[in-house]
N, C-alpha and C positions, 0 to 999 in steps of 0.2 A: 168631224164625220168624213171628210175628204181623205184625211190621212188613213182611215180604216180601208178606204177603198183603194189606195195607193198600195197598202200591206197586203191585201186579198190579191192584188193583181201580181206584185213581186212573188209570194208564195205560189202563185198557181205557174207563173213563169219557171219557177225552179222546179215545181214538182213535175212537169211536163217535159222541160228539157228543149235544146235549142233547134230539134228537126220536128217538133209538133205543129200540125196544120194549125192555120187560123182561116178564119173568115174572108179575110184581106186579099184579095187576088193577087198570086203570086209570092206571098210572104209566108213563110215559116216563124216561128217562134223568134227566133234571132233577129230576124228583119223587123219584127216587131219592136223587138227590146232596142235595137239601133235607133230605129224612129223614135221610142222615148227618151233616150239618151240624148240624141241631137236637139229634141226639142226642148227638153227641161235642163238638161245636165250643162250641154256645151252650145246654145244656142249662138254664142258669140262666135264659135269656131267656125258656124254655119254663114254667119255674115261675114266674118272677116276674111272668109276664104276668097271674098270677091274682090278684095282689095289688092292695091298694089304692094311689091316692096315686102319688107320684112311682117309686116303684121299679116299678109296675104299668107306667106310662107309659114308662118308659126300657125296660123289657123288650119292651113292644110293637113300641116302635120298631126293635129290635133284629130282631124277626122281620118287620116291615115291611122293613126294609132288605134284609133276605134275599129276600123276595117280589121285589124289584124290582133285584135284582144280574143281573148279565149272567152267561152260561155261565161265562166267564173268569174273573170275579172270585170266583164260587162255587167253582171248581177251585182256585184260590190259597188260598179261604178254608178247605178242608177239607185240602189238599196241605201248608198251612203248620203243621198241627199244633195240640195242643188248648192250651188256656191254662194257664199255669204253676200253677193251684191243682186243676186236673184231677188225678183220682186215677189215670186212666187213665194218668199217665205212667210210672206204677211197672209194671215190664215181667210181674210175675205176675197182678196185676189185668187188664192189657191183654190178657194170653194168654186168660183165662177168660172177658171179656167181650166180647173182641172177633174172636177167632178165625173162629170160626162165622159170624158176622156178615158178615166180609169174604169170607170162601170162597161163602157160598151168594149173597149179593149178586153177587158177580164171574158165577156162573153163572145168575143171573138175568139179567144182560147177556148172556152167552154164548150159552145156550141159548134166547134169544128170537127171534136173529138167523137171517137166512136166506139160505146155509145156515148152521145153530149153528158156533159158534166152538168149536173142540176145545184145552181147555186141557191142557197138561201137567203134571201133579203130581211131583215127585219121593217116592220111598219116605219120606223124612224129613217132608216136608210131609204126606202121608197118614197117617202113626202120629201125627203132632201134631194132625191133625183128629180121629183115631179117640180120642184121649186126651182131649180137650174133650168130643167128642160123650158119651162115657160118663157124664160128670157131668150133662150136660144132659138125657142120654136119661131119666135115673132120674126126673126131673119130669115130662118128655113121657110118659111111658108109665105113670106112676103110679097112673092110675085103671083100667089094665087087668085084665080079669078073669082073664088067664093070663099066665103068664110068658113074658117077651120076652128073646129072645137077638139082638144083633147080630152075626152072623158076617161079618167082614171078611177070610177067607180066611187070606193068610201074614201078616195084620195082626193076626191074634187072634180072638178072641170077647168081647163082653162080656155079662153077663148081668144083666139089670134085677132089681128087687126082687122076689123070688120071690113070686108070687102065694098068698095062703091061701085066696084064693075059688076056686079050681078047679086040680086037678092036673095039667091041660094046659100046653104050652108053644108058642109060634109063635117062628121062628126066621127073621130077615130077612136075606137074604145079598145082599153087594155090596161094593165097595170103599169105603174110609172116605166120601168126597166124597159118592158116590152114595147112602149109609147117611144121611147128614147130610141131603142135599136131600130124601130122602123123608120123615124125622122131622119135619123143618119145612114138610110139606105140598106139595113139591113133586112130586107124585106122577105127575105125567105126563111130568116131565123126567127123573126120577130111574130109572137101570137097576138095579133089585134085582127079587130074588126071594122067594118064600116057601115055606118048610115047616111044615105044620101041617093040622088040620082045615079046611074051608072055614069052618064056622062060628065056629072060634076064630080065625080069621085075619080075618074081619068083625068079630067082636066087638073083637078087637085094634085094628082102624082106628077103628071107632066111637068107642072111650075115648080115642084120642091128644088129647092138649091140645094146643091151639093158642097158640103162643108168638109 
């Protein structure tokens, strides 16, 4: 399932081109693709660039080459997949690390266009997103002074760590992809609603951890 989301992201990047706007402030599609490559294809270069001597020089050269690469070369680099030593080649790790990454960045592209691109996600994909979100949301809402519930309608409800600071609760309602977008800070783009007192909702929003 995660590889389906990866393919969708690659196809959308290829369709829109390097200058397409995104929801990520200050980023065009080319900046987003460079981020994906650094994160997934050459993370060793990012780490190695801080090291002294030849290791650091070689790593810095890889990053410099990326900066100078054409859009087509960057697409090919990302589409060709992870290096042989990458733990992301293990399906379970890939799912945990990248499912939300791919979906959210696809929507960063889709919803920044005029008019926005409407993506159709299958029920299976929505369930997969909700499963992955349940894990990450424990971290995102860890500082919330109230209990947080994610209500995805027919896809179920997930309750975050019950707050011992306050007996109140806030429920966030929406489809899984919308809940993921809001949880990761795409407030303006996400189609969600809230149940709870205004004070509790604002306190929950203010405590949300940025990831």
